mmCIF file of the N, C-alpha and C atoms, coordinates in Angstrom:
data_MODEL
# 
_entry.id   MODEL 
# 
loop_
_atom_site.group_PDB 
_atom_site.id 
_atom_site.type_symbol 
_atom_site.label_atom_id 
_atom_site.label_alt_id 
_atom_site.label_comp_id 
_atom_site.label_asym_id 
_atom_site.label_entity_id 
_atom_site.label_seq_id 
_atom_site.pdbx_PDB_ins_code 
_atom_site.Cartn_x 
_atom_site.Cartn_y 
_atom_site.Cartn_z 
_atom_site.occupancy 
_atom_site.B_iso_or_equiv 
_atom_site.pdbx_formal_charge 
_atom_site.auth_seq_id 
_atom_site.auth_comp_id 
_atom_site.auth_asym_id 
_atom_site.auth_atom_id 
_atom_site.pdbx_PDB_model_num 
ATOM 1   N N  . MET A 1 1  ? 99.714  122.226 96.693  1.00 0.00 ? 1  MET A N  1 
ATOM 2   C CA . MET A 1 1  ? 98.429  121.603 96.935  1.00 0.00 ? 1  MET A CA 1 
ATOM 3   C C  . MET A 1 1  ? 98.325  121.409 98.554  1.00 0.00 ? 1  MET A C  1 
ATOM 4   N N  . GLU A 1 2  ? 96.929  121.298 98.699  1.00 0.00 ? 2  GLU A N  1 
ATOM 5   C CA . GLU A 1 2  ? 96.622  121.026 99.864  1.00 0.00 ? 2  GLU A CA 1 
ATOM 6   C C  . GLU A 1 2  ? 96.470  119.657 100.156 1.00 0.00 ? 2  GLU A C  1 
ATOM 7   N N  . ASN A 1 3  ? 96.746  119.049 101.249 1.00 0.00 ? 3  ASN A N  1 
ATOM 8   C CA . ASN A 1 3  ? 96.631  117.541 101.533 1.00 0.00 ? 3  ASN A CA 1 
ATOM 9   C C  . ASN A 1 3  ? 95.117  116.622 101.193 1.00 0.00 ? 3  ASN A C  1 
ATOM 10  N N  . GLY A 1 4  ? 94.198  117.499 101.447 1.00 0.00 ? 4  GLY A N  1 
ATOM 11  C CA . GLY A 1 4  ? 93.137  117.238 101.348 1.00 0.00 ? 4  GLY A CA 1 
ATOM 12  C C  . GLY A 1 4  ? 92.388  117.009 99.859  1.00 0.00 ? 4  GLY A C  1 
ATOM 13  N N  . ASN A 1 5  ? 93.090  118.232 98.722  1.00 0.00 ? 5  ASN A N  1 
ATOM 14  C CA . ASN A 1 5  ? 92.558  118.292 97.916  1.00 0.00 ? 5  ASN A CA 1 
ATOM 15  C C  . ASN A 1 5  ? 93.282  117.312 96.784  1.00 0.00 ? 5  ASN A C  1 
ATOM 16  N N  . ARG A 1 6  ? 94.408  116.586 96.736  1.00 0.00 ? 6  ARG A N  1 
ATOM 17  C CA . ARG A 1 6  ? 95.071  115.965 96.472  1.00 0.00 ? 6  ARG A CA 1 
ATOM 18  C C  . ARG A 1 6  ? 95.051  114.391 96.429  1.00 0.00 ? 6  ARG A C  1 
ATOM 19  N N  . LYS A 1 7  ? 95.264  113.519 95.493  1.00 0.00 ? 7  LYS A N  1 
ATOM 20  C CA . LYS A 1 7  ? 95.045  112.254 95.837  1.00 0.00 ? 7  LYS A CA 1 
ATOM 21  C C  . LYS A 1 7  ? 96.473  111.493 96.697  1.00 0.00 ? 7  LYS A C  1 
ATOM 22  N N  . GLU A 1 8  ? 96.367  110.738 97.275  1.00 0.00 ? 8  GLU A N  1 
ATOM 23  C CA . GLU A 1 8  ? 97.656  110.392 97.883  1.00 0.00 ? 8  GLU A CA 1 
ATOM 24  C C  . GLU A 1 8  ? 98.499  109.404 96.920  1.00 0.00 ? 8  GLU A C  1 
ATOM 25  N N  . MET A 1 9  ? 99.492  109.603 96.423  1.00 0.00 ? 9  MET A N  1 
ATOM 26  C CA . MET A 1 9  ? 100.281 108.979 95.763  1.00 0.00 ? 9  MET A CA 1 
ATOM 27  C C  . MET A 1 9  ? 101.304 107.944 96.704  1.00 0.00 ? 9  MET A C  1 
ATOM 28  N N  . ARG A 1 10 ? 100.734 106.847 96.709  1.00 0.00 ? 10 ARG A N  1 
ATOM 29  C CA . ARG A 1 10 ? 101.424 105.676 97.542  1.00 0.00 ? 10 ARG A CA 1 
ATOM 30  C C  . ARG A 1 10 ? 102.473 104.596 96.810  1.00 0.00 ? 10 ARG A C  1 
ATOM 31  N N  . ILE A 1 11 ? 103.605 104.797 97.090  1.00 0.00 ? 11 ILE A N  1 
ATOM 32  C CA . ILE A 1 11 ? 104.588 103.839 96.214  1.00 0.00 ? 11 ILE A CA 1 
ATOM 33  C C  . ILE A 1 11 ? 104.564 102.347 96.966  1.00 0.00 ? 11 ILE A C  1 
ATOM 34  N N  . ASP A 1 12 ? 104.245 101.426 96.471  1.00 0.00 ? 12 ASP A N  1 
ATOM 35  C CA . ASP A 1 12 ? 104.575 100.230 96.812  1.00 0.00 ? 12 ASP A CA 1 
ATOM 36  C C  . ASP A 1 12 ? 105.900 99.354  96.892  1.00 0.00 ? 12 ASP A C  1 
ATOM 37  N N  . HIS A 1 13 ? 106.590 99.873  97.742  1.00 0.00 ? 13 HIS A N  1 
ATOM 38  C CA . HIS A 1 13 ? 108.126 99.471  97.674  1.00 0.00 ? 13 HIS A CA 1 
ATOM 39  C C  . HIS A 1 13 ? 108.575 98.316  97.589  1.00 0.00 ? 13 HIS A C  1 
ATOM 40  N N  . ASP A 1 14 ? 107.438 97.482  98.564  1.00 0.00 ? 14 ASP A N  1 
ATOM 41  C CA . ASP A 1 14 ? 107.707 95.845  99.003  1.00 0.00 ? 14 ASP A CA 1 
ATOM 42  C C  . ASP A 1 14 ? 107.379 95.169  97.395  1.00 0.00 ? 14 ASP A C  1 
ATOM 43  N N  . HIS A 1 15 ? 106.078 95.571  96.570  1.00 0.00 ? 15 HIS A N  1 
ATOM 44  C CA . HIS A 1 15 ? 106.133 95.312  95.450  1.00 0.00 ? 15 HIS A CA 1 
ATOM 45  C C  . HIS A 1 15 ? 107.374 95.274  94.578  1.00 0.00 ? 15 HIS A C  1 
ATOM 46  N N  . LEU A 1 16 ? 107.648 96.469  94.413  1.00 0.00 ? 16 LEU A N  1 
ATOM 47  C CA . LEU A 1 16 ? 108.649 96.523  93.733  1.00 0.00 ? 16 LEU A CA 1 
ATOM 48  C C  . LEU A 1 16 ? 109.919 96.275  93.853  1.00 0.00 ? 16 LEU A C  1 
ATOM 49  N N  . PHE A 1 17 ? 110.465 95.932  95.206  1.00 0.00 ? 17 PHE A N  1 
ATOM 50  C CA . PHE A 1 17 ? 111.738 95.244  95.388  1.00 0.00 ? 17 PHE A CA 1 
ATOM 51  C C  . PHE A 1 17 ? 111.290 93.676  95.078  1.00 0.00 ? 17 PHE A C  1 
ATOM 52  N N  . LYS A 1 18 ? 110.384 93.063  95.228  1.00 0.00 ? 18 LYS A N  1 
ATOM 53  C CA . LYS A 1 18 ? 110.076 91.592  95.041  1.00 0.00 ? 18 LYS A CA 1 
ATOM 54  C C  . LYS A 1 18 ? 110.242 91.484  93.107  1.00 0.00 ? 18 LYS A C  1 
ATOM 55  N N  . GLU A 1 19 ? 109.724 92.477  92.713  1.00 0.00 ? 19 GLU A N  1 
ATOM 56  C CA . GLU A 1 19 ? 109.764 92.596  91.044  1.00 0.00 ? 19 GLU A CA 1 
ATOM 57  C C  . GLU A 1 19 ? 111.070 92.534  90.541  1.00 0.00 ? 19 GLU A C  1 
ATOM 58  N N  . LEU A 1 20 ? 111.990 93.464  91.390  1.00 0.00 ? 20 LEU A N  1 
ATOM 59  C CA . LEU A 1 20 ? 113.276 93.517  90.972  1.00 0.00 ? 20 LEU A CA 1 
ATOM 60  C C  . LEU A 1 20 ? 114.253 92.249  91.247  1.00 0.00 ? 20 LEU A C  1 
ATOM 61  N N  . LEU A 1 21 ? 113.862 92.052  92.517  1.00 0.00 ? 21 LEU A N  1 
ATOM 62  C CA . LEU A 1 21 ? 114.591 90.565  93.107  1.00 0.00 ? 21 LEU A CA 1 
ATOM 63  C C  . LEU A 1 21 ? 114.361 89.632  91.852  1.00 0.00 ? 21 LEU A C  1 
ATOM 64  N N  . GLN A 1 22 ? 113.130 89.549  91.645  1.00 0.00 ? 22 GLN A N  1 
ATOM 65  C CA . GLN A 1 22 ? 112.863 88.545  90.668  1.00 0.00 ? 22 GLN A CA 1 
ATOM 66  C C  . GLN A 1 22 ? 113.684 88.647  89.190  1.00 0.00 ? 22 GLN A C  1 
ATOM 67  N N  . ASP A 1 23 ? 113.164 89.946  88.642  1.00 0.00 ? 23 ASP A N  1 
ATOM 68  C CA . ASP A 1 23 ? 113.964 89.854  87.220  1.00 0.00 ? 23 ASP A CA 1 
ATOM 69  C C  . ASP A 1 23 ? 115.657 89.961  87.436  1.00 0.00 ? 23 ASP A C  1 
ATOM 70  N N  . PHE A 1 24 ? 116.022 90.209  88.426  1.00 0.00 ? 24 PHE A N  1 
ATOM 71  C CA . PHE A 1 24 ? 117.429 90.197  88.326  1.00 0.00 ? 24 PHE A CA 1 
ATOM 72  C C  . PHE A 1 24 ? 118.113 89.286  89.421  1.00 0.00 ? 24 PHE A C  1 
ATOM 73  N N  . PHE A 1 25 ? 117.167 88.184  89.654  1.00 0.00 ? 25 PHE A N  1 
ATOM 74  C CA . PHE A 1 25 ? 117.634 87.238  90.475  1.00 0.00 ? 25 PHE A CA 1 
ATOM 75  C C  . PHE A 1 25 ? 119.162 86.455  90.466  1.00 0.00 ? 25 PHE A C  1 
ATOM 76  N N  . GLU A 1 26 ? 119.230 85.899  89.044  1.00 0.00 ? 26 GLU A N  1 
ATOM 77  C CA . GLU A 1 26 ? 120.572 85.562  88.736  1.00 0.00 ? 26 GLU A CA 1 
ATOM 78  C C  . GLU A 1 26 ? 121.699 86.340  89.051  1.00 0.00 ? 26 GLU A C  1 
ATOM 79  N N  . GLU A 1 27 ? 121.686 87.515  88.972  1.00 0.00 ? 27 GLU A N  1 
ATOM 80  C CA . GLU A 1 27 ? 122.653 88.879  89.367  1.00 0.00 ? 27 GLU A CA 1 
ATOM 81  C C  . GLU A 1 27 ? 122.590 88.837  90.469  1.00 0.00 ? 27 GLU A C  1 
ATOM 82  N N  . PHE A 1 28 ? 121.741 88.917  91.531  1.00 0.00 ? 28 PHE A N  1 
ATOM 83  C CA . PHE A 1 28 ? 121.764 88.818  92.760  1.00 0.00 ? 28 PHE A CA 1 
ATOM 84  C C  . PHE A 1 28 ? 122.322 88.057  93.474  1.00 0.00 ? 28 PHE A C  1 
ATOM 85  N N  . ILE A 1 29 ? 122.355 86.829  92.645  1.00 0.00 ? 29 ILE A N  1 
ATOM 86  C CA . ILE A 1 29 ? 122.929 85.529  93.308  1.00 0.00 ? 29 ILE A CA 1 
ATOM 87  C C  . ILE A 1 29 ? 124.397 85.604  93.101  1.00 0.00 ? 29 ILE A C  1 
ATOM 88  N N  . LEU A 1 30 ? 124.381 85.901  91.882  1.00 0.00 ? 30 LEU A N  1 
ATOM 89  C CA . LEU A 1 30 ? 126.347 86.012  91.552  1.00 0.00 ? 30 LEU A CA 1 
ATOM 90  C C  . LEU A 1 30 ? 126.882 87.226  92.228  1.00 0.00 ? 30 LEU A C  1 
ATOM 91  N N  . LEU A 1 31 ? 126.229 88.206  92.412  1.00 0.00 ? 31 LEU A N  1 
ATOM 92  C CA . LEU A 1 31 ? 126.622 89.343  93.292  1.00 0.00 ? 31 LEU A CA 1 
ATOM 93  C C  . LEU A 1 31 ? 127.015 88.774  95.021  1.00 0.00 ? 31 LEU A C  1 
ATOM 94  N N  . PHE A 1 32 ? 126.297 88.388  95.400  1.00 0.00 ? 32 PHE A N  1 
ATOM 95  C CA . PHE A 1 32 ? 126.262 88.295  96.772  1.00 0.00 ? 32 PHE A CA 1 
ATOM 96  C C  . PHE A 1 32 ? 126.382 86.890  97.442  1.00 0.00 ? 32 PHE A C  1 
ATOM 97  N N  . PHE A 1 33 ? 126.556 85.734  96.433  1.00 0.00 ? 33 PHE A N  1 
ATOM 98  C CA . PHE A 1 33 ? 126.520 84.502  96.433  1.00 0.00 ? 33 PHE A CA 1 
ATOM 99  C C  . PHE A 1 33 ? 127.137 83.871  95.779  1.00 0.00 ? 33 PHE A C  1 
ATOM 100 N N  . PRO A 1 34 ? 128.389 84.201  95.424  1.00 0.00 ? 34 PRO A N  1 
ATOM 101 C CA . PRO A 1 34 ? 129.056 83.722  94.156  1.00 0.00 ? 34 PRO A CA 1 
ATOM 102 C C  . PRO A 1 34 ? 129.337 82.125  94.176  1.00 0.00 ? 34 PRO A C  1 
ATOM 103 N N  . ASN A 1 35 ? 129.306 81.579  95.171  1.00 0.00 ? 35 ASN A N  1 
ATOM 104 C CA . ASN A 1 35 ? 129.963 80.242  95.641  1.00 0.00 ? 35 ASN A CA 1 
ATOM 105 C C  . ASN A 1 35 ? 128.795 79.235  95.130  1.00 0.00 ? 35 ASN A C  1 
ATOM 106 N N  . VAL A 1 36 ? 127.619 79.679  95.160  1.00 0.00 ? 36 VAL A N  1 
ATOM 107 C CA . VAL A 1 36 ? 126.314 78.920  95.146  1.00 0.00 ? 36 VAL A CA 1 
ATOM 108 C C  . VAL A 1 36 ? 125.645 79.027  93.589  1.00 0.00 ? 36 VAL A C  1 
ATOM 109 N N  . HIS A 1 37 ? 126.090 79.972  93.006  1.00 0.00 ? 37 HIS A N  1 
ATOM 110 C CA . HIS A 1 37 ? 125.462 80.384  91.626  1.00 0.00 ? 37 HIS A CA 1 
ATOM 111 C C  . HIS A 1 37 ? 125.858 79.143  90.752  1.00 0.00 ? 37 HIS A C  1 
ATOM 112 N N  . GLU A 1 38 ? 126.844 78.312  90.634  1.00 0.00 ? 38 GLU A N  1 
ATOM 113 C CA . GLU A 1 38 ? 126.948 77.385  89.446  1.00 0.00 ? 38 GLU A CA 1 
ATOM 114 C C  . GLU A 1 38 ? 125.908 76.271  89.902  1.00 0.00 ? 38 GLU A C  1 
ATOM 115 N N  . GLU A 1 39 ? 125.669 76.238  91.499  1.00 0.00 ? 39 GLU A N  1 
ATOM 116 C CA . GLU A 1 39 ? 124.347 75.271  91.515  1.00 0.00 ? 39 GLU A CA 1 
ATOM 117 C C  . GLU A 1 39 ? 123.144 75.595  91.463  1.00 0.00 ? 39 GLU A C  1 
ATOM 118 N N  . ILE A 1 40 ? 122.816 76.475  90.864  1.00 0.00 ? 40 ILE A N  1 
ATOM 119 C CA . ILE A 1 40 ? 121.281 76.761  90.596  1.00 0.00 ? 40 ILE A CA 1 
ATOM 120 C C  . ILE A 1 40 ? 121.135 76.547  89.172  1.00 0.00 ? 40 ILE A C  1 
ATOM 121 N N  . ASP A 1 41 ? 119.866 76.153  89.097  1.00 0.00 ? 41 ASP A N  1 
ATOM 122 C CA . ASP A 1 41 ? 119.501 75.668  87.442  1.00 0.00 ? 41 ASP A CA 1 
ATOM 123 C C  . ASP A 1 41 ? 118.166 76.803  87.540  1.00 0.00 ? 41 ASP A C  1 
ATOM 124 N N  . PHE A 1 42 ? 118.894 78.213  87.083  1.00 0.00 ? 42 PHE A N  1 
ATOM 125 C CA . PHE A 1 42 ? 117.951 79.488  86.686  1.00 0.00 ? 42 PHE A CA 1 
ATOM 126 C C  . PHE A 1 42 ? 117.048 79.190  85.878  1.00 0.00 ? 42 PHE A C  1 
ATOM 127 N N  . ALA A 1 43 ? 116.957 78.021  84.885  1.00 0.00 ? 43 ALA A N  1 
ATOM 128 C CA . ALA A 1 43 ? 115.920 77.967  84.065  1.00 0.00 ? 43 ALA A CA 1 
ATOM 129 C C  . ALA A 1 43 ? 114.810 77.297  84.724  1.00 0.00 ? 43 ALA A C  1 
ATOM 130 N N  . HIS A 1 44 ? 114.634 77.123  86.012  1.00 0.00 ? 44 HIS A N  1 
ATOM 131 C CA . HIS A 1 44 ? 113.651 76.167  86.798  1.00 0.00 ? 44 HIS A CA 1 
ATOM 132 C C  . HIS A 1 44 ? 113.255 77.284  88.213  1.00 0.00 ? 44 HIS A C  1 
ATOM 133 N N  . LEU A 1 45 ? 113.177 78.138  87.985  1.00 0.00 ? 45 LEU A N  1 
ATOM 134 C CA . LEU A 1 45 ? 112.824 78.969  89.320  1.00 0.00 ? 45 LEU A CA 1 
ATOM 135 C C  . LEU A 1 45 ? 111.387 79.057  89.726  1.00 0.00 ? 45 LEU A C  1 
ATOM 136 N N  . LYS A 1 46 ? 110.769 79.209  90.861  1.00 0.00 ? 46 LYS A N  1 
ATOM 137 C CA . LYS A 1 46 ? 109.644 79.320  91.302  1.00 0.00 ? 46 LYS A CA 1 
ATOM 138 C C  . LYS A 1 46 ? 109.546 80.199  92.333  1.00 0.00 ? 46 LYS A C  1 
ATOM 139 N N  . PHE A 1 47 ? 109.066 81.595  92.016  1.00 0.00 ? 47 PHE A N  1 
ATOM 140 C CA . PHE A 1 47 ? 109.173 82.450  93.251  1.00 0.00 ? 47 PHE A CA 1 
ATOM 141 C C  . PHE A 1 47 ? 107.777 82.492  94.275  1.00 0.00 ? 47 PHE A C  1 
ATOM 142 N N  . LEU A 1 48 ? 107.847 82.165  95.061  1.00 0.00 ? 48 LEU A N  1 
ATOM 143 C CA . LEU A 1 48 ? 106.732 82.172  96.156  1.00 0.00 ? 48 LEU A CA 1 
ATOM 144 C C  . LEU A 1 48 ? 106.367 82.939  97.063  1.00 0.00 ? 48 LEU A C  1 
ATOM 145 N N  . ASP A 1 49 ? 105.122 83.484  97.301  1.00 0.00 ? 49 ASP A N  1 
ATOM 146 C CA . ASP A 1 49 ? 105.128 84.424  98.191  1.00 0.00 ? 49 ASP A CA 1 
ATOM 147 C C  . ASP A 1 49 ? 104.384 83.903  99.475  1.00 0.00 ? 49 ASP A C  1 
ATOM 148 N N  . LYS A 1 50 ? 104.861 84.738  100.267 1.00 0.00 ? 50 LYS A N  1 
ATOM 149 C CA . LYS A 1 50 ? 104.119 84.673  101.734 1.00 0.00 ? 50 LYS A CA 1 
ATOM 150 C C  . LYS A 1 50 ? 104.418 82.787  102.077 1.00 0.00 ? 50 LYS A C  1 
ATOM 151 N N  . GLU A 1 51 ? 105.330 82.437  102.268 1.00 0.00 ? 51 GLU A N  1 
ATOM 152 C CA . GLU A 1 51 ? 105.617 80.977  102.932 1.00 0.00 ? 51 GLU A CA 1 
ATOM 153 C C  . GLU A 1 51 ? 105.818 80.781  104.548 1.00 0.00 ? 51 GLU A C  1 
ATOM 154 N N  . LEU A 1 52 ? 105.026 80.125  104.996 1.00 0.00 ? 52 LEU A N  1 
ATOM 155 C CA . LEU A 1 52 ? 105.532 79.607  105.919 1.00 0.00 ? 52 LEU A CA 1 
ATOM 156 C C  . LEU A 1 52 ? 106.257 78.163  106.693 1.00 0.00 ? 52 LEU A C  1 
ATOM 157 N N  . PHE A 1 53 ? 107.113 78.518  107.525 1.00 0.00 ? 53 PHE A N  1 
ATOM 158 C CA . PHE A 1 53 ? 108.142 77.423  107.780 1.00 0.00 ? 53 PHE A CA 1 
ATOM 159 C C  . PHE A 1 53 ? 107.507 76.941  109.294 1.00 0.00 ? 53 PHE A C  1 
ATOM 160 N N  . ASN A 1 54 ? 107.435 75.618  109.243 1.00 0.00 ? 54 ASN A N  1 
ATOM 161 C CA . ASN A 1 54 ? 107.483 75.328  110.946 1.00 0.00 ? 54 ASN A CA 1 
ATOM 162 C C  . ASN A 1 54 ? 108.545 74.673  111.353 1.00 0.00 ? 54 ASN A C  1 
ATOM 163 N N  . ASP A 1 55 ? 108.859 75.066  112.426 1.00 0.00 ? 55 ASP A N  1 
ATOM 164 C CA . ASP A 1 55 ? 110.165 74.332  113.133 1.00 0.00 ? 55 ASP A CA 1 
ATOM 165 C C  . ASP A 1 55 ? 109.636 73.929  114.485 1.00 0.00 ? 55 ASP A C  1 
ATOM 166 N N  . THR A 1 56 ? 109.737 72.491  113.962 1.00 0.00 ? 56 THR A N  1 
ATOM 167 C CA . THR A 1 56 ? 108.638 71.363  114.998 1.00 0.00 ? 56 THR A CA 1 
ATOM 168 C C  . THR A 1 56 ? 109.619 70.980  116.302 1.00 0.00 ? 56 THR A C  1 
ATOM 169 N N  . LEU A 1 57 ? 111.171 71.319  115.902 1.00 0.00 ? 57 LEU A N  1 
ATOM 170 C CA . LEU A 1 57 ? 112.152 70.817  117.461 1.00 0.00 ? 57 LEU A CA 1 
ATOM 171 C C  . LEU A 1 57 ? 111.717 72.437  118.186 1.00 0.00 ? 57 LEU A C  1 
ATOM 172 N N  . ARG A 1 58 ? 111.620 73.323  117.718 1.00 0.00 ? 58 ARG A N  1 
ATOM 173 C CA . ARG A 1 58 ? 111.669 74.478  118.484 1.00 0.00 ? 58 ARG A CA 1 
ATOM 174 C C  . ARG A 1 58 ? 110.116 75.200  118.869 1.00 0.00 ? 58 ARG A C  1 
ATOM 175 N N  . ARG A 1 59 ? 109.256 74.353  118.174 1.00 0.00 ? 59 ARG A N  1 
ATOM 176 C CA . ARG A 1 59 ? 107.747 74.788  118.223 1.00 0.00 ? 59 ARG A CA 1 
ATOM 177 C C  . ARG A 1 59 ? 107.409 76.184  117.898 1.00 0.00 ? 59 ARG A C  1 
ATOM 178 N N  . ARG A 1 60 ? 108.119 76.574  116.610 1.00 0.00 ? 60 ARG A N  1 
ATOM 179 C CA . ARG A 1 60 ? 107.951 77.705  116.159 1.00 0.00 ? 60 ARG A CA 1 
ATOM 180 C C  . ARG A 1 60 ? 107.814 77.798  114.854 1.00 0.00 ? 60 ARG A C  1 
ATOM 181 N N  . SER A 1 61 ? 107.010 78.819  114.294 1.00 0.00 ? 61 SER A N  1 
ATOM 182 C CA . SER A 1 61 ? 106.725 79.440  112.884 1.00 0.00 ? 61 SER A CA 1 
ATOM 183 C C  . SER A 1 61 ? 107.207 80.372  112.738 1.00 0.00 ? 61 SER A C  1 
ATOM 184 N N  . LYS A 1 62 ? 107.992 80.784  111.221 1.00 0.00 ? 62 LYS A N  1 
ATOM 185 C CA . LYS A 1 62 ? 108.570 81.617  110.727 1.00 0.00 ? 62 LYS A CA 1 
ATOM 186 C C  . LYS A 1 62 ? 107.828 81.848  109.419 1.00 0.00 ? 62 LYS A C  1 
ATOM 187 N N  . GLU A 1 63 ? 107.423 83.147  109.053 1.00 0.00 ? 63 GLU A N  1 
ATOM 188 C CA . GLU A 1 63 ? 106.780 83.414  107.842 1.00 0.00 ? 63 GLU A CA 1 
ATOM 189 C C  . GLU A 1 63 ? 107.386 84.461  107.236 1.00 0.00 ? 63 GLU A C  1 
ATOM 190 N N  . VAL A 1 64 ? 108.010 83.916  105.718 1.00 0.00 ? 64 VAL A N  1 
ATOM 191 C CA . VAL A 1 64 ? 109.183 84.747  104.979 1.00 0.00 ? 64 VAL A CA 1 
ATOM 192 C C  . VAL A 1 64 ? 108.230 85.098  103.802 1.00 0.00 ? 64 VAL A C  1 
ATOM 193 N N  . ASP A 1 65 ? 108.602 86.604  103.649 1.00 0.00 ? 65 ASP A N  1 
ATOM 194 C CA . ASP A 1 65 ? 107.822 87.432  102.695 1.00 0.00 ? 65 ASP A CA 1 
ATOM 195 C C  . ASP A 1 65 ? 108.065 87.014  101.163 1.00 0.00 ? 65 ASP A C  1 
ATOM 196 N N  . MET A 1 66 ? 109.155 86.265  100.587 1.00 0.00 ? 66 MET A N  1 
ATOM 197 C CA . MET A 1 66 ? 108.942 85.694  99.390  1.00 0.00 ? 66 MET A CA 1 
ATOM 198 C C  . MET A 1 66 ? 110.195 84.556  99.500  1.00 0.00 ? 66 MET A C  1 
ATOM 199 N N  . ALA A 1 67 ? 110.325 83.477  98.948  1.00 0.00 ? 67 ALA A N  1 
ATOM 200 C CA . ALA A 1 67 ? 110.787 82.299  99.049  1.00 0.00 ? 67 ALA A CA 1 
ATOM 201 C C  . ALA A 1 67 ? 111.342 81.756  97.327  1.00 0.00 ? 67 ALA A C  1 
ATOM 202 N N  . VAL A 1 68 ? 112.284 81.247  97.314  1.00 0.00 ? 68 VAL A N  1 
ATOM 203 C CA . VAL A 1 68 ? 112.649 80.878  95.807  1.00 0.00 ? 68 VAL A CA 1 
ATOM 204 C C  . VAL A 1 68 ? 112.903 79.228  95.901  1.00 0.00 ? 68 VAL A C  1 
ATOM 205 N N  . GLU A 1 69 ? 111.862 78.830  94.953  1.00 0.00 ? 69 GLU A N  1 
ATOM 206 C CA . GLU A 1 69 ? 112.190 77.265  94.934  1.00 0.00 ? 69 GLU A CA 1 
ATOM 207 C C  . GLU A 1 69 ? 113.003 77.063  93.384  1.00 0.00 ? 69 GLU A C  1 
ATOM 208 N N  . ASN A 1 70 ? 113.597 75.959  93.506  1.00 0.00 ? 70 ASN A N  1 
ATOM 209 C CA . ASN A 1 70 ? 114.518 75.615  92.479  1.00 0.00 ? 70 ASN A CA 1 
ATOM 210 C C  . ASN A 1 70 ? 114.945 74.469  92.379  1.00 0.00 ? 70 ASN A C  1 
ATOM 211 N N  . GLN A 1 71 ? 115.547 73.873  91.455  1.00 0.00 ? 71 GLN A N  1 
ATOM 212 C CA . GLN A 1 71 ? 116.528 72.731  91.112  1.00 0.00 ? 71 GLN A CA 1 
ATOM 213 C C  . GLN A 1 71 ? 118.119 72.811  91.177  1.00 0.00 ? 71 GLN A C  1 
ATOM 214 N N  . ALA A 1 72 ? 118.733 71.931  91.914  1.00 0.00 ? 72 ALA A N  1 
ATOM 215 C CA . ALA A 1 72 ? 119.990 72.474  92.068  1.00 0.00 ? 72 ALA A CA 1 
ATOM 216 C C  . ALA A 1 72 ? 120.634 71.400  90.493  1.00 0.00 ? 72 ALA A C  1 
ATOM 217 N N  . GLN A 1 73 ? 121.874 72.083  89.964  1.00 0.00 ? 73 GLN A N  1 
ATOM 218 C CA . GLN A 1 73 ? 122.477 71.634  89.015  1.00 0.00 ? 73 GLN A CA 1 
ATOM 219 C C  . GLN A 1 73 ? 122.901 70.128  89.434  1.00 0.00 ? 73 GLN A C  1 
ATOM 220 N N  . ARG A 1 74 ? 122.961 69.167  88.083  1.00 0.00 ? 74 ARG A N  1 
ATOM 221 C CA . ARG A 1 74 ? 123.578 68.014  88.306  1.00 0.00 ? 74 ARG A CA 1 
ATOM 222 C C  . ARG A 1 74 ? 124.680 67.932  87.960  1.00 0.00 ? 74 ARG A C  1 
# 
């Protein structure tokens, strides 16, 4: 097929990766950060998209693509 005659098929890899990370977050933490796994309450996770963190000491801001808010186990 010619490029002009077919619809572009674009895969949103960023969105797919975020979905995978959300669906398998506990397994991801267990695999890559086993020392903190027991401290996370996985029943109370909140996934945040496009968060801005301000570093007032260095007078800089940093944007992250995805952050996870949670409660620590007590």
